[in-house]
C-alpha positions in Angstrom: 79.8 108.4 89.9 77.7 108.5 93.1 78.6 104.8 93.8 82.3 105.8 93.8 81.9 108.5 96.4 83.6 107.5 99.6 81.1 106.6 102.4 81.5 106.0 106.1 82.2 102.3 105.5 84.9 103.2 102.9 86.7 105.4 105.4 86.4 102.7 108.0 88.1 100.1 105.8 90.8 102.5 104.5 91.6 103.5 108.1 91.7 99.9 109.2 93.9 99.0 106.2 96.5 101.8 106.5 96.4 101.7 110.3 97.1 97.9 110.4 99.8 98.2 107.8 101.8 101.0 109.4 101.4 99.5 112.9 102.7 96.1 111.7 105.6 97.6 109.6 106.6 99.8 112.6 106.5 96.8 114.9 108.8 94.6 112.6 111.1 97.6 112.0 111.5 98.1 115.7 112.3 94.4 116.2 114.8 94.5 113.3 116.5 97.6 114.7 116.8 95.9 118.2 118.4 92.7 116.6 120.7 94.8 114.4 121.9 96.9 117.4 122.6 93.7 119.4 124.6 92.3 116.4 126.6 95.5 115.7 127.1 97.0 119.1 130.6 95.6 119.4 131.6 97.1 116.0 130.1 100.5 117.0 132.2 100.5 120.2 135.3 99.2 118.6 135.3 101.8 115.8 134.2 104.6 118.1 131.1 105.5 116.1 129.4 108.6 117.5 125.9 108.1 118.9 124.4 110.8 116.7 125.9 109.1 113.6 124.5 105.7 114.7 121.0 107.2 115.1 120.8 109.7 112.2 123.3 108.4 109.6 122.7 104.7 110.0 119.4 103.7 111.6 117.3 106.7 110.4 118.4 105.7 106.9 118.1 101.9 107.6 114.4 102.1 108.5 113.0 103.4 105.1 115.0 100.7 103.2 113.9 97.9 105.5 110.2 99.1 105.4 110.2 99.2 101.6 111.9 95.8 101.3 109.2 94.0 103.2 106.3 96.2 102.2 104.6 93.6 99.9 104.7 91.1 102.7 103.1 93.4 105.3 100.5 94.9 102.9 99.3 91.4 102.3 99.4 90.4 106.0 97.6 93.6 107.0 94.8 93.1 104.5 94.4 89.4 105.6 94.5 90.3 109.3 91.8 92.9 109.5 89.6 91.4 106.7 89.7 88.0 108.4 88.7 89.7 111.7 85.8 91.4 109.9 84.8 88.1 108.4 85.1 86.4 111.8 82.9 89.0 113.4 80.4 88.5 110.5 80.9 92.1 109.4 81.6 91.0 105.8 78.3 89.0 105.7 76.4 92.0 107.0 77.9 94.4 104.4 77.1 92.0 101.5 73.6 91.4 102.8 72.9 95.1 102.9 73.2 95.2 99.1 76.8 96.2 98.7 78.4 94.1 95.9 81.7 92.3 96.5 83.3 94.5 93.8 82.1 97.7 95.6 83.4 96.3 98.9 86.9 96.1 97.3 86.8 99.8 96.3 88.2 101.2 99.6 90.8 98.5 99.6 92.1 99.7 96.3 92.0 103.3 97.4 94.3 102.2 100.3 96.5 100.2 97.9 96.8 103.3 95.6 97.9 105.5 98.5 100.5 102.9 99.5 101.7 102.5 95.9 102.3 106.3 95.5 103.9 106.4 99.0 106.4 103.6 98.2 107.1 104.9 94.7 108.1 108.3 96.1 110.0 106.6 99.0 111.9 104.3 96.6 112.7 107.1 94.1 113.2 110.2 96.2 114.1 109.2 99.8 115.7 105.7 99.9 118.5 106.4 97.3 119.9 109.3 99.3 119.3 107.4 102.6 121.3 104.4 101.2 124.1 106.7 100.2 124.5 108.1 103.7 124.1 104.6 105.2 126.7 103.1 102.9 129.2 105.8 103.9 128.6 105.0 107.6 129.0 101.3 107.0 132.3 101.9 105.1 133.6 104.0 107.9 132.4 102.1 111.0 131.2 98.6 110.1 133.1 97.1 107.3 136.7 95.9 107.4 139.4 98.0 105.9 138.2 99.3 102.6 139.8 97.7 99.5 141.1 100.5 97.4 143.1 98.4 94.9 141.7 96.3 92.1 143.6 93.8 90.1 143.2 92.7 86.5 140.7 95.3 85.4 139.0 94.6 82.1 136.5 97.1 80.8 134.8 98.2 77.6 134.6 101.9 77.6 132.8 102.3 74.3 131.9 99.9 71.4 135.1 98.4 70.1 137.4 100.1 72.7 138.7 98.0 75.5 140.8 98.9 78.6 143.0 96.6 80.6 145.0 97.5 83.8 147.0 95.0 85.8 146.0 97.0 88.9 144.2 100.2 89.8 144.4 102.1 93.1 141.4 104.3 93.8 143.1 106.3 96.5 145.4 108.0 94.1 143.5 107.1 90.8 146.6 105.4 89.3 146.7 102.3 87.2 149.6 100.1 86.4 150.4 98.3 83.1 147.7 100.0 81.1 146.5 98.8 77.7 144.0 100.4 75.4 142.9 98.3 72.4 140.6 99.3 69.5 139.0 96.4 67.7 137.0 96.8 64.4 135.2 93.9 62.7 136.9 91.5 65.0 140.5 92.7 64.2 142.9 94.7 66.3 143.6 98.1 64.6 145.4 99.9 67.3 146.9 99.2 70.8 148.3 101.7 73.3 150.4 100.3 76.1 151.8 102.3 79.1 153.5 101.7 82.4 151.2 104.1 84.3 147.8 105.7 83.7 146.7 108.5 86.0 143.5 110.5 86.4 144.0 114.3 86.4 141.1 115.6 88.4 142.0 119.2 87.6 141.8 118.9 83.8 139.4 115.9 83.9 141.5 113.8 81.6 143.6 110.6 81.8 147.4 110.8 81.4 149.6 107.9 80.4 153.4 107.7 81.0 156.0 105.7 79.1 153.6 104.7 76.4 153.9 102.7 73.2 151.4 102.8 70.3 150.9 100.3 67.6 148.6 101.2 64.6 147.8 98.2 62.4 146.5 98.6 58.8 146.3 95.2 57.2 149.9 94.1 56.7 151.3 97.6 57.6 152.1 98.5 61.2 153.3 101.7 62.7 154.9 101.9 66.1 155.8 105.0 68.0 156.6 105.7 71.7 156.7 108.7 74.1 157.0 109.8 77.7 153.6 111.4 78.3 150.3 111.5 76.5 146.9 113.0 77.5 143.8 111.1 76.4 140.1 111.3 77.0 138.3 108.1 77.9 134.7 107.4 78.7 135.7 106.1 82.1 135.2 107.6 85.5 137.6 106.7 88.3 134.6 106.7 90.7 133.4 103.5 88.9 136.2 101.6 90.6 135.1 102.7 94.1 131.4 101.7 93.8 129.7 98.9 95.8 128.1 96.0 94.0 124.6 97.3 95.0 125.3 101.0 94.3 122.3 101.2 91.9 120.2 101.5 95.1 121.7 105.0 95.7 120.2 106.3 92.4 116.6 107.4 91.7 114.7 106.4 88.5 116.0 109.2 86.3 119.6 108.9 87.5 119.5 105.1 87.0 118.1 105.5 83.5 121.0 107.9 82.7 123.5 105.4 84.0 121.9 102.7 81.8 122.3 105.0 78.8 125.9 105.5 79.8 126.5 101.7 79.9 124.7 101.3 76.6 127.0 103.8 75.0 130.0 101.9 76.5 128.6 98.6 75.2 128.7 97.1 78.7 127.7 93.4 79.1 126.0 93.8 82.5 123.4 96.2 81.4 120.5 93.8 81.9 121.1 93.8 85.7 120.5 97.6 85.9 117.6 97.5 83.4 115.9 94.9 85.7 116.5 97.1 88.7 114.9 100.1 86.9 111.8 98.1 85.9 111.5 96.7 89.5 111.3 100.3 90.8 108.1 100.7 88.9 106.7 97.1 89.1 107.2 96.5 92.8 104.9 99.3 94.1 102.1 98.0 91.9 102.2 94.7 93.8 100.1 96.6 96.5 97.1 96.3 94.2 97.7 92.6 93.4 98.4 91.5 96.9 95.4 93.5 98.2 93.2 91.7 95.6 94.4 88.3 96.7 94.2 89.2 100.4 90.6 90.4 100.3 89.3 87.5 98.2 91.2 85.0 100.4 90.2 86.3 103.8 86.6 87.5 103.2 85.3 84.0 103.8 84.6 82.9 107.4 86.5 79.6 107.9 87.0 77.2 110.8 90.7 78.0 111.0 90.0 81.7 111.5 92.6 84.5 111.3 95.5 82.1 112.0 94.8 80.0 108.9 94.4 83.1 106.7 97.6 84.7 108.0 99.6 81.4 107.4 98.4 81.2 103.8 99.1 84.9 103.4 102.7 84.6 104.6 103.3 81.6 102.3 101.9 83.6 99.3 103.8 86.8 100.2 107.2 85.0 100.5 106.4 83.2 97.2 105.9 86.5 95.5 109.2 87.9 96.9 111.0 84.7 96.0 109.6 84.6 92.5 110.6 88.3 92.0 114.2 87.5 93.1 114.3 84.4 91.0 113.2 86.1 87.8 115.7 88.9 88.4 118.5 86.3 88.3 117.3 85.2 84.9 117.3 88.8 83.7 120.8 89.5 85.0 122.1 86.4 83.1 120.4 87.6 79.9 118.1 84.6 79.5 115.0 86.7 80.2 114.0 90.3 79.2 114.5 92.7 82.2 111.0 94.1 81.5 109.4 90.6 81.5 111.4 89.6 84.6 110.2 92.6 86.6 106.5 92.2 85.7 106.0 88.5 85.4 105.5 88.0 89.2 102.8 90.7 89.0 101.1 89.0 86.0 101.2 85.6 87.7 99.9 86.7 91.0 97.3 88.9 89.4 96.0 85.8 87.6 95.8 84.1 91.0 94.0 87.1 92.4 91.4 87.0 89.5 90.8 83.3 90.1 90.3 83.8 93.8 88.0 86.7 93.1 85.6 84.5 91.1 85.8 81.9 93.8 85.1 84.3 96.6 81.6 84.4 98.3 79.6 87.2 96.7 
């Protein structure tokens, strides 16, 4: 246990690690904000966006998202930068020559990686979802073109065997036209409700259909009846038609898990996309350990190319990790790969690379 007590050298490495990381991420975020302002300044002026909304609603909520998005890259670059500098200044050789094992040398690195893992997990679960919600509202109001409030040819399964079709749905007044509700059992149509209009009653929290016609089919027997108005409960929220494609980024882990259960109850066919997003919330922060392992083993050797060569290799490996993560997510969304496997396979692959580099590193 005494070997695991933090010493002066450990504090030195942790301070270097975290200091380099936060300095580099603040630098790239500042550059990104400057470029974003130059790109969107005309939209801000044209739409009359207030200065306090630009600063507090947009950019203050843009920064955490951008920092989290590129955190694996800058964790890796930070480790490689200051470790390469230590190796170039022969500090690594001096540390190993003093009797400190290479595994013990990595201990403060993993302490720093643990702190960053916890930090980004909390950031992704508790802060960024709310920040994205505020930022999306700002974008809808001041940056995007006129918001599309009408959807055509809506097909939706609201629960297993129950399908909804609407020729159009307007989310401004929550009214759908040419509504059809079909129940299918064992591949056969057993009932069909057709209506000219379906409307969401926000007071009573129910759907109301007007000028409806119902067909109940039992083998060769068929019953038909009509009416002017009918109230019905459907497992369908009108807010679903107003959501952005990336709205899962506005939900924390527990909220996203509840939404997945809701989709599962509906029998939705795009559930793998959200399952993968949920698993990535857990898997991505753990990349800090893996990329730290690779970074230390790669840059602890003093080479002729120096820091520049190490950083170049680090950038290539970091972008490879991010690209592989996105690539596997596409397979999960299409259903050809398990969402759990898709989220963790980049970590497993790059952890294997890290173990290989560890055994090849100078001890």
